[in-house]
C-alpha angles and dihedrals in degrees: 000000000000122000113250127242110198119197128220117257114293094002093116098074095092090047093050088054090058106270114146103204131084115194124215094246091057094062120098100183145341124227109204131012107275118185130212112299095010120139112249135183119238125218135175122235091272093055098257113150113241106174147286130277149150117289125217120171090185094064134069084231095068097177131025110195120219100172142019088211127078097254138130127250093241137142094277093050094047094045091050092050093049092046089051091051091046091053090055093048091049089055092046097048104026100230098326112134105211113092147098103282099186124025103186119246091003088068094039095257108108118220095000127123123180121179121190123212102180104285094353126086131199120198134196123184118196099171128066090229094056092041092055089052095050091116091055091048091053091048093053093046090052092051096047101038110019089221129198094219140008117193132183118219101188101152096113119127086223086078090062089063087058093048091252127138122237118249144148137190148106119317093176132001125004109249116115102159115070139154125235133184120217117181092334096313120114123220129185105210133188108217093189100045106020122102119289106334093350102283138026106247097169095081092052098116094032089061089058091050092068093060097093090058098048106073113112090350135135105230133197117197112194121197087011096183108184091351099262097144093034095054092043089054093043092054092047101069103277122158093220141347126205111199118196132188132153092225117086090198090057093048090048089057091046090053090052090051091049090056092043089059095040093238125162102175099075124093118190129206131189097215144125105264095218091055093043092056090053091050092049088052092054089048089049089234117173132201133193093211130021121188120201116191104157127174118257109292093201137027095184141041093246092067098046094105091054091047092050091054090050094051091045094053093044097050095040093053092044093051091054089060097051118100118235107275092026131121140244120206107190136170147177127204094187109120090203091059102073126197095266093048092046094052091045089055091051090048090053089048088051090056095044093049094047091235132131117228134200116196107226103172139001124191146152132223129319111286092253083074096061122187129218116226088212092056117055086184089074090060113082117129122080120182126178137172119208133190107226126212 
């Protein structure tokens, strides 16, 4: 029988609306002696059952719910959840086998990320409960997909908040380098050493959205990562693309992908983007399209003010380099910078740069990264394209 977590009076309202997390300061008492990762049953102060979830006394998120029913997180439950998520991805991508298969709480599996790259799978576990069941997760993936390789990429600092160590390696198979094809563009990716799970899939549709602005343009791709935006632009009629990232390892992979696609109109630079923008300004360099896809500038609320200054400087300096009639494609993956804050920063950058902007499109991540309306924490990526005068 599960230990019981009993909430303080009136602390269940957020849970009843569909939120999956219970914070430590919302708990009144615990009946039983649950240990880290154990499944517990949640009740309100009147004794009404609310659901079951993973318990972690070492985290501010004390309970992560995975069901409103009194069930166990067993092989049948996990297989059903993954099959349900697979059915959605098959509808979204019509038989293509590169996508985020499981997106944590949004797919009912708290603290679990699974990315699929054809027959190779990359896993991240951000909750103690999911981490302890990694063997079961691998077993179910093997049964459903018959994969070549399963890799864990558990180097995220988010694990530290759960009292988990950082680690990476093979869970099954031994292939880390693989090739994928997204919308006709080939990428060689390193699942074991590439960024995050090996490749950023969340900007998938946003990369396609820049295509109308690429023809006969000079393009600057800042924080180019594996070259997703750069290669999309280069295969869409651009004159020239400059791709910048501070990581030499990243630029090495971009250069491989340039060769893989037989492109000659992409120049790469291992540079700090903030410094590069200043140098381009001194050189009076102009671009028709600038793409900003920076890493998260903050992982916590306490650093939001610093992050806002970073986004403001970045977008202001980029806008100054865009020719009249050009375009800015800009994004933020910081959860703590919401849509309103993000657009306010761009508006301030518009004023400081002396430009006039028209918002053409605003979007979030690719739909294989679904969001829950009841959980703002599942909303993180903002992407916007502006016409610049």
